[in-house]
One Martini backbone bead per residue (centre of mass of N, CA, C, O) as a GRO file, in nm:
protein
  379
    1MET     BB    1   0.095   0.037   0.025
    2GLY     BB    2   0.069   0.359  -0.033
    3PHE     BB    3   0.119   0.707  -0.048
    4ASP     BB    4  -0.053   1.009   0.042
    5VAL     BB    5   0.036   1.337  -0.073
    6SER     BB    6  -0.027   1.653   0.087
    7VAL     BB    7  -0.147   2.006   0.114
    8ALA     BB    8  -0.202   2.230   0.368
    9SER     BB    9  -0.323   2.605   0.385
   10THR     BB   10  -0.544   2.617   0.614
   11HIS     BB   11  -0.689   2.659   0.918
   12GLN     BB   12  -0.918   2.463   0.873
   13ALA     BB   13  -0.734   2.223   0.789
   14PHE     BB   14  -0.567   2.212   1.044
   15ARG     BB   15  -0.800   2.164   1.252
   16ALA     BB   16  -0.893   1.888   1.122
   17LEU     BB   17  -0.589   1.762   1.229
   18ARG     BB   18  -0.550   1.773   1.538
   19GLU     BB   19  -0.586   1.481   1.648
   20GLN     BB   20  -0.368   1.349   1.469
   21TRP     BB   21  -0.140   1.521   1.568
   22GLN     BB   22  -0.144   1.447   1.874
   23GLU     BB   23  -0.084   1.136   1.825
   24LEU     BB   24   0.226   1.208   1.716
   25VAL     BB   25   0.286   1.309   2.011
   26ARG     BB   26   0.580   1.172   2.171
   27ASP     BB   27   0.720   1.095   2.468
   28GLN     BB   28   1.024   1.051   2.692
   29SER     BB   29   1.069   1.041   3.037
   30GLU     BB   30   1.366   0.929   3.071
   31GLN     BB   31   1.548   1.084   2.809
   32LEU     BB   32   1.422   1.301   2.619
   33LEU     BB   33   1.368   1.190   2.289
   34GLY     BB   34   1.114   1.329   2.241
   35LEU     BB   35   0.807   1.508   2.239
   36ASP     BB   36   0.688   1.800   2.330
   37GLY     BB   37   0.454   2.056   2.368
   38THR     BB   38   0.585   2.218   2.113
   39ALA     BB   39   0.461   1.986   1.901
   40THR     BB   40   0.185   2.083   1.907
   41TYR     BB   41  -0.094   2.225   1.779
   42ASP     BB   42  -0.127   2.462   1.980
   43TRP     BB   43   0.149   2.585   1.930
   44PHE     BB   44   0.119   2.628   1.626
   45GLU     BB   45  -0.129   2.814   1.641
   46ALA     BB   46   0.016   3.038   1.805
   47ILE     BB   47   0.229   3.102   1.595
   48CYS     BB   48   0.035   3.183   1.365
   49ALA     BB   49  -0.096   3.421   1.539
   50ALA     BB   50   0.191   3.581   1.628
   51PHE     BB   51   0.357   3.525   1.354
   52PRO     BB   52   0.413   3.659   1.048
   53GLN     BB   53   0.607   3.425   0.936
   54ALA     BB   54   0.331   3.219   0.956
   55ASP     BB   55   0.108   3.300   0.746
   56ASP     BB   56   0.224   3.066   0.520
   57ALA     BB   57   0.150   2.805   0.629
   58ARG     BB   58   0.225   2.452   0.595
   59LEU     BB   59   0.094   2.101   0.542
   60VAL     BB   60   0.210   1.795   0.544
   61VAL     BB   61   0.026   1.504   0.421
   62VAL     BB   62   0.023   1.160   0.528
   63ARG     BB   63  -0.127   0.875   0.378
   64GLU     BB   64  -0.260   0.541   0.480
   65GLY     BB   65  -0.544   0.420   0.397
   66GLY     BB   66  -0.662   0.719   0.503
   67GLU     BB   67  -0.439   0.750   0.716
   68VAL     BB   68  -0.267   0.942   0.933
   69VAL     BB   69   0.117   0.919   0.941
   70GLY     BB   70   0.199   1.227   0.849
   71LEU     BB   71   0.367   1.542   0.947
   72LEU     BB   72   0.467   1.883   0.804
   73PRO     BB   73   0.550   2.177   0.909
   74ILE     BB   74   0.569   2.500   0.720
   75ILE     BB   75   0.794   2.765   0.651
   76CYS     BB   76   0.883   3.074   0.485
   77GLU     BB   77   1.111   3.277   0.398
   78GLN     BB   78   1.128   3.591   0.350
   79GLY     BB   79   1.233   3.665   0.013
   80ASN     BB   80   1.216   3.332  -0.108
   81ALA     BB   81   1.032   3.250  -0.365
   82ARG     BB   82   1.227   3.116  -0.574
   83TRP     BB   83   1.429   3.002  -0.326
   84PRO     BB   84   1.319   2.832  -0.087
   85ARG     BB   85   1.337   2.873   0.265
   86LEU     BB   86   1.289   2.634   0.506
   87LYS     BB   87   1.085   2.574   0.812
   88ALA     BB   88   1.009   2.518   1.113
   89PRO     BB   89   0.804   2.688   1.325
   90THR     BB   90   0.993   2.619   1.584
   91GLU     BB   91   1.223   2.821   1.500
   92LEU     BB   92   1.082   3.061   1.644
   93TYR     BB   93   0.958   2.851   1.875
   94GLY     BB   94   1.106   2.586   2.076
   95GLY     BB   95   1.189   2.249   2.146
   96ARG     BB   96   1.108   1.920   2.146
   97VAL     BB   97   1.127   1.813   1.826
   98GLY     BB   98   0.989   1.661   1.510
   99LEU     BB   99   0.875   1.401   1.355
  100LEU     BB  100   0.537   1.340   1.240
  101VAL     BB  101   0.509   0.999   1.308
  102ARG     BB  102   0.408   0.671   1.341
  103ARG     BB  103   0.689   0.587   1.208
  104PHE     BB  104   1.055   0.495   1.158
  105ASP     BB  105   1.067   0.465   0.836
  106ALA     BB  106   1.193   0.515   0.526
  107GLU     BB  107   0.928   0.552   0.362
  108LEU     BB  108   0.792   0.768   0.541
  109THR     BB  109   1.014   0.976   0.547
  110SER     BB  110   1.019   1.018   0.240
  111ALA     BB  111   0.725   1.115   0.209
  112VAL     BB  112   0.747   1.364   0.390
  113MET     BB  113   0.992   1.505   0.236
  114LYS     BB  114   0.849   1.523  -0.046
  115GLY     BB  115   0.652   1.754   0.047
  116LEU     BB  116   0.830   2.000  -0.004
  117ALA     BB  117   0.789   2.011  -0.320
  118LEU     BB  118   0.479   2.044  -0.300
  119ALA     BB  119   0.480   2.312  -0.130
  120HIS     BB  120   0.791   2.400  -0.260
  121PRO     BB  121   0.905   2.447  -0.539
  122GLY     BB  122   1.255   2.471  -0.534
  123TRP     BB  123   1.376   2.418  -0.284
  124THR     BB  124   1.668   2.464  -0.080
  125SER     BB  125   1.584   2.449   0.238
  126PHE     BB  126   1.575   2.279   0.568
  127GLN     BB  127   1.476   2.367   0.908
  128ILE     BB  128   1.563   2.185   1.220
  129THR     BB  129   1.528   2.109   1.563
  130LEU     BB  130   1.707   1.843   1.732
  131VAL     BB  131   1.753   1.566   1.910
  132SER     BB  132   2.013   1.403   1.993
  133GLY     BB  133   1.948   1.065   1.910
  134SER     BB  134   1.688   1.067   1.792
  135GLU     BB  135   1.463   0.938   1.577
  136SER     BB  136   1.451   1.186   1.397
  137ALA     BB  137   1.755   1.227   1.349
  138LEU     BB  138   1.815   0.942   1.236
  139ALA     BB  139   1.608   0.945   1.003
  140LEU     BB  140   1.729   1.194   0.854
  141GLU     BB  141   2.008   1.080   0.809
  142ARG     BB  142   1.926   0.832   0.642
  143TRP     BB  143   1.775   0.981   0.418
  144SER     BB  144   2.007   1.163   0.318
  145ARG     BB  145   2.198   0.927   0.249
  146ASP     BB  146   2.010   0.751   0.059
  147GLU     BB  147   1.909   1.027  -0.128
  148GLY     BB  148   2.129   1.270  -0.150
  149PHE     BB  149   2.117   1.473   0.097
  150ALA     BB  150   2.230   1.742   0.240
  151LEU     BB  151   2.385   1.779   0.574
  152VAL     BB  152   2.369   2.019   0.853
  153SER     BB  153   2.505   2.077   1.179
  154SER     BB  154   2.503   2.218   1.463
  155ASP     BB  155   2.584   2.291   1.755
  156ALA     BB  156   2.524   2.163   2.051
  157ARG     BB  157   2.272   2.202   2.314
  158GLU     BB  158   2.224   2.192   2.651
  159SER     BB  159   1.979   2.031   2.877
  160PRO     BB  160   1.811   1.996   3.176
  161TYR     BB  161   1.717   1.702   3.382
  162PHE     BB  162   1.478   1.544   3.620
  163PRO     BB  163   1.369   1.355   3.870
  164ILE     BB  164   1.091   1.364   4.116
  165CYS     BB  165   1.000   1.122   4.228
  166GLU     BB  166   0.776   0.945   4.442
  167THR     BB  167   0.891   1.125   4.680
  168ALA     BB  168   0.979   1.387   4.874
  169GLU     BB  169   1.210   1.246   5.028
  170ALA     BB  170   1.369   1.145   4.781
  171PHE     BB  171   1.414   1.423   4.658
  172GLN     BB  172   1.552   1.572   4.896
  173ALA     BB  173   1.804   1.379   4.899
  174GLY     BB  174   1.904   1.506   4.601
  175ILE     BB  175   1.959   1.767   4.716
  176SER     BB  176   2.151   2.001   4.781
  177LYS     BB  177   2.268   2.125   5.072
  178GLY     BB  178   2.251   2.426   4.997
  179LEU     BB  179   1.952   2.424   4.905
  180ARG     BB  180   1.820   2.325   5.165
  181GLN     BB  181   1.912   2.570   5.329
  182LEU     BB  182   1.782   2.789   5.156
  183LEU     BB  183   1.487   2.696   5.192
  184ARG     BB  184   1.473   2.728   5.498
  185THR     BB  185   1.558   3.026   5.520
  186SER     BB  186   1.340   3.145   5.337
  187ALA     BB  187   1.090   3.049   5.495
  188ASN     BB  188   1.162   3.194   5.762
  189LYS     BB  189   1.166   3.487   5.652
  190PHE     BB  190   0.871   3.496   5.544
  191ARG     BB  191   0.720   3.462   5.817
  192ALA     BB  192   0.796   3.766   5.905
  193LEU     BB  193   0.617   3.904   5.654
  194GLY     BB  194   0.403   3.661   5.598
  195GLU     BB  195   0.191   3.498   5.371
  196LEU     BB  196   0.229   3.213   5.186
  197LYS     BB  197   0.105   3.155   4.845
  198HIS     BB  198  -0.001   2.875   4.655
  199ARG     BB  199  -0.088   2.872   4.300
  200GLN     BB  200  -0.295   2.713   4.075
  201MET     BB  201  -0.306   2.739   3.704
  202ARG     BB  202  -0.533   2.558   3.450
  203GLU     BB  203  -0.764   2.729   3.346
  204GLU     BB  204  -0.893   2.906   3.092
  205GLY     BB  205  -1.024   3.132   3.282
  206GLN     BB  206  -0.709   3.203   3.391
  207SER     BB  207  -0.533   3.321   3.158
  208ALA     BB  208  -0.552   3.629   3.185
  209GLU     BB  209  -0.445   3.646   3.476
  210LEU     BB  210  -0.175   3.505   3.435
  211ILE     BB  211  -0.043   3.695   3.226
  212GLU     BB  212  -0.053   3.947   3.415
  213ILE     BB  213   0.125   3.834   3.635
  214VAL     BB  214   0.372   3.776   3.466
  215LEU     BB  215   0.417   4.068   3.360
  216ASP     BB  216   0.445   4.205   3.634
  217ILE     BB  217   0.696   4.045   3.727
  218GLU     BB  218   0.877   4.110   3.488
  219ARG     BB  219   0.888   4.423   3.542
  220LYS     BB  220   1.020   4.347   3.846
  221SER     BB  221   1.266   4.227   3.716
  222TRP     BB  222   1.588   4.182   3.599
  223LYS     BB  223   1.507   4.127   3.303
  224HIS     BB  224   1.396   4.405   3.228
  225GLU     BB  225   1.658   4.564   3.269
  226ALA     BB  226   1.819   4.362   3.064
  227GLY     BB  227   1.602   4.286   2.814
  228SER     BB  228   1.473   3.962   2.866
  229ALA     BB  229   1.185   4.003   2.886
  230ILE     BB  230   0.871   3.973   2.780
  231THR     BB  231   0.828   4.295   2.798
  232ASN     BB  232   1.066   4.332   2.564
  233ASN     BB  233   0.879   4.124   2.375
  234PRO     BB  234   0.610   4.156   2.182
  235GLN     BB  235   0.601   3.878   2.036
  236GLN     BB  236   0.612   3.701   2.290
  237GLU     BB  237   0.361   3.815   2.418
  238ARG     BB  238   0.169   3.735   2.192
  239PHE     BB  239   0.216   3.436   2.212
  240TYR     BB  240   0.117   3.394   2.508
  241ARG     BB  241  -0.168   3.505   2.460
  242GLU     BB  242  -0.233   3.270   2.261
  243LEU     BB  243  -0.152   3.013   2.431
  244PHE     BB  244  -0.292   2.998   2.705
  245PRO     BB  245  -0.592   2.929   2.628
  246ARG     BB  246  -0.530   2.688   2.449
  247ALA     BB  247  -0.356   2.510   2.650
  248MET     BB  248  -0.559   2.514   2.892
  249ARG     BB  249  -0.797   2.379   2.745
  250GLN     BB  250  -0.601   2.102   2.710
  251GLY     BB  251  -0.407   2.065   2.970
  252LEU     BB  252  -0.100   2.178   2.906
  253LEU     BB  253  -0.100   2.436   3.089
  254LEU     BB  254   0.093   2.555   3.373
  255GLY     BB  255   0.038   2.763   3.660
  256HIS     BB  256   0.256   2.923   3.910
  257VAL     BB  257   0.198   3.104   4.222
  258LEU     BB  258   0.362   3.338   4.440
  259SER     BB  259   0.248   3.484   4.748
  260LEU     BB  260   0.241   3.776   4.953
  261ASP     BB  261  -0.029   3.723   5.054
  262ASP     BB  262  -0.170   3.910   4.769
  263THR     BB  263   0.126   3.924   4.632
  264PRO     BB  264   0.289   3.865   4.360
  265ILE     BB  265   0.645   3.721   4.331
  266ALA     BB  266   0.604   3.445   4.162
  267TYR     BB  267   0.674   3.232   3.871
  268ASN     BB  268   0.554   2.926   3.688
  269PHE     BB  269   0.563   2.795   3.351
  270GLY     BB  270   0.420   2.508   3.161
  271LEU     BB  271   0.440   2.181   3.017
  272ARG     BB  272   0.210   1.896   3.023
  273ARG     BB  273   0.342   1.571   2.907
  274ASP     BB  274   0.396   1.246   2.935
  275GLY     BB  275   0.535   1.295   3.231
  276VAL     BB  276   0.617   1.601   3.151
  277PHE     BB  277   0.784   1.900   3.253
  278SER     BB  278   0.804   2.214   3.078
  279CYS     BB  279   0.996   2.488   3.137
  280LEU     BB  280   0.949   2.810   3.018
  281LYS     BB  281   0.896   3.006   3.281
  282HIS     BB  282   1.078   3.208   3.536
  283SER     BB  283   1.016   3.433   3.823
  284HIS     BB  284   1.091   3.746   4.008
  285VAL     BB  285   1.106   3.989   4.220
  286GLN     BB  286   1.377   4.184   4.292
  287SER     BB  287   1.308   4.265   4.597
  288MET     BB  288   1.320   3.927   4.663
  289ASP     BB  289   1.595   3.792   4.593
  290LYS     BB  290   1.722   3.721   4.887
  291LEU     BB  291   1.465   3.507   4.935
  292SER     BB  292   1.408   3.300   4.704
  293PRO     BB  293   1.109   3.240   4.570
  294SER     BB  294   1.162   3.046   4.327
  295TYR     BB  295   1.245   2.803   4.498
  296LEU     BB  296   0.984   2.763   4.658
  297LEU     BB  297   0.802   2.729   4.411
  298ASN     BB  298   0.945   2.485   4.281
  299LEU     BB  299   0.892   2.288   4.510
  300ALA     BB  300   0.582   2.306   4.500
  301LEU     BB  301   0.558   2.218   4.207
  302ILE     BB  302   0.686   1.937   4.231
  303ASP     BB  303   0.480   1.826   4.433
  304SER     BB  304   0.239   1.865   4.239
  305LEU     BB  305   0.338   1.691   4.001
  306ARG     BB  306   0.347   1.424   4.148
  307GLY     BB  307   0.032   1.416   4.189
  308ASP     BB  308  -0.001   1.415   3.853
  309GLY     BB  309   0.231   1.200   3.738
  310VAL     BB  310   0.495   1.328   3.720
  311ARG     BB  311   0.852   1.238   3.644
  312THR     BB  312   0.967   1.496   3.474
  313TYR     BB  313   1.205   1.771   3.466
  314ASP     BB  314   1.223   2.029   3.226
  315PHE     BB  315   1.431   2.315   3.208
  316MET     BB  316   1.562   2.394   2.983
  317GLY     BB  317   1.791   2.528   2.829
  318LEU     BB  318   2.049   2.597   3.007
  319PRO     BB  319   2.293   2.466   3.248
  320ASP     BB  320   2.244   2.622   3.502
  321PRO     BB  321   2.320   2.625   3.830
  322HIS     BB  322   2.014   2.653   3.936
  323LYS     BB  323   1.932   2.375   3.792
  324ILE     BB  324   2.150   2.144   3.883
  325ARG     BB  325   2.084   2.159   4.212
  326TRP     BB  326   1.809   1.977   4.232
  327SER     BB  327   1.986   1.714   4.136
  328ASN     BB  328   2.186   1.413   4.141
  329ALA     BB  329   2.013   1.316   3.857
  330THR     BB  330   2.110   1.500   3.652
  331GLN     BB  331   2.058   1.560   3.308
  332THR     BB  332   2.122   1.568   2.948
  333TYR     BB  333   2.030   1.724   2.648
  334SER     BB  334   2.053   1.764   2.289
  335ARG     BB  335   2.049   2.037   2.049
  336ALA     BB  336   2.017   2.067   1.686
  337CYS     BB  337   2.062   2.231   1.392
  338VAL     BB  338   1.905   2.129   1.086
  339PHE     BB  339   2.026   2.111   0.746
  340VAL     BB  340   1.853   2.073   0.442
  341PHE     BB  341   1.953   2.001   0.103
  342ASN     BB  342   1.900   2.029  -0.203
  343ARG     BB  343   1.976   1.897  -0.539
  344ASN     BB  344   1.989   2.158  -0.648
  345LEU     BB  345   2.164   2.435  -0.717
  346ALA     BB  346   2.075   2.602  -0.473
  347GLY     BB  347   2.137   2.381  -0.265
  348ARG     BB  348   2.440   2.343  -0.324
  349LEU     BB  349   2.522   2.636  -0.265
  350ALA     BB  350   2.410   2.649   0.026
  351PHE     BB  351   2.583   2.421   0.137
  352GLN     BB  352   2.858   2.555   0.096
  353GLY     BB  353   2.793   2.806   0.265
  354GLN     BB  354   2.740   2.653   0.534
  355ARG     BB  355   3.019   2.525   0.562
  356ILE     BB  356   3.178   2.788   0.575
  357LYS     BB  357   3.030   2.910   0.816
  358LYS     BB  358   3.103   2.683   1.018
  359LYS     BB  359   3.410   2.704   0.992
  360LEU     BB  360   3.436   3.002   1.082
  361ALA     BB  361   3.304   2.963   1.359
  362GLY     BB  362   3.520   2.766   1.466
  363ILE     BB  363   3.759   2.959   1.445
  364SER     BB  364   3.646   3.180   1.631
  365GLN     BB  365   3.618   3.003   1.885
  366ARG     BB  366   3.920   2.929   1.905
  367ASP     BB  367   4.025   3.218   1.930
  368GLN     BB  368   3.866   3.291   2.188
  369ALA     BB  369   3.980   3.063   2.363
  370GLY     BB  370   4.277   3.152   2.334
  371ALA     BB  371   4.243   3.435   2.456
  372ARG     BB  372   4.145   3.338   2.735
  373ALA     BB  373   4.392   3.169   2.804
  374ASP     BB  374   4.599   3.403   2.788
  375SER     BB  375   4.466   3.575   3.009
  376VAL     BB  376   4.498   3.372   3.240
  377ALA     BB  377   4.804   3.339   3.220
  378GLU     BB  378   4.872   3.642   3.284
  379GLU     BB  379   4.733   3.634   3.575
   0.00000   0.00000   0.00000
């Protein structure tokens, strides 16, 4: 039985495939080699609503015997109509994503990737960020090798994750001694100031209130002063305004807020799916920095997640010191940006250009590392 490959290009057609899309998003809570909540239809829909770059999104649809067995969402870089440079919508904003397929065999992978030419004839390249060693990454590597498509990967970036354990006692035993002391000291200091209240927000009707709490705390955080807060990025703010009601309606997004008396001082929100919580954003008001409210909130969040059957906490982002101190069982996964180049002239030229760019970047990094080493030696 062969594959039927088509392309959907309207939001009505996208919505009609929502349930089939969700069935293809599967995570792996032990090693985080699967797909997280940023691979879901709801995340895609929020990207289309918030990012002008996704106005012309298209969706490759692969059917087998009338059943949807593969999907590939695509957006096109603006200004490249003649030689389209394509990318996954999650290149605008995403986490652990990959190929949306029922199974990872060569024939299905080939059918999905052939959809690129159907969606954008003459395409030059396709870009997607994948977890290193994941089934998606391995399938794409096999496909490119077997069918003669050039492939280049960027340097991988690590992100930390840890198990939240079956009991609070078991989890506490794995926390660093310094962090346990910090949590006790912080809780004691707050008792002298007022009542701490931990609130879970997960209903669609709470989405508007949650986003306003998040933005208020962001404006009062060090991130706003540094220019890295949501409130400094209008497009990111638009995205979260679109995401919150959609994702909360589906039980995907969880928000947690810590208040002193009735004043919110810290927040943490993320996506819960397949036994994994993916932390999207967390922060606190700068005036409370020395009391570490984000740490207290995170511990309360972890205890709550355990009760919901969540097994793994994905901190996402870089393995910063404040992330890796939460568990002596912390591990990391790596993500790399993968560029696939077409076999036409434009693709071959783009491939050579990408190789040169990567080589020059490596030389620059080595020069910078050498300069830092010389500086340390002189000190």
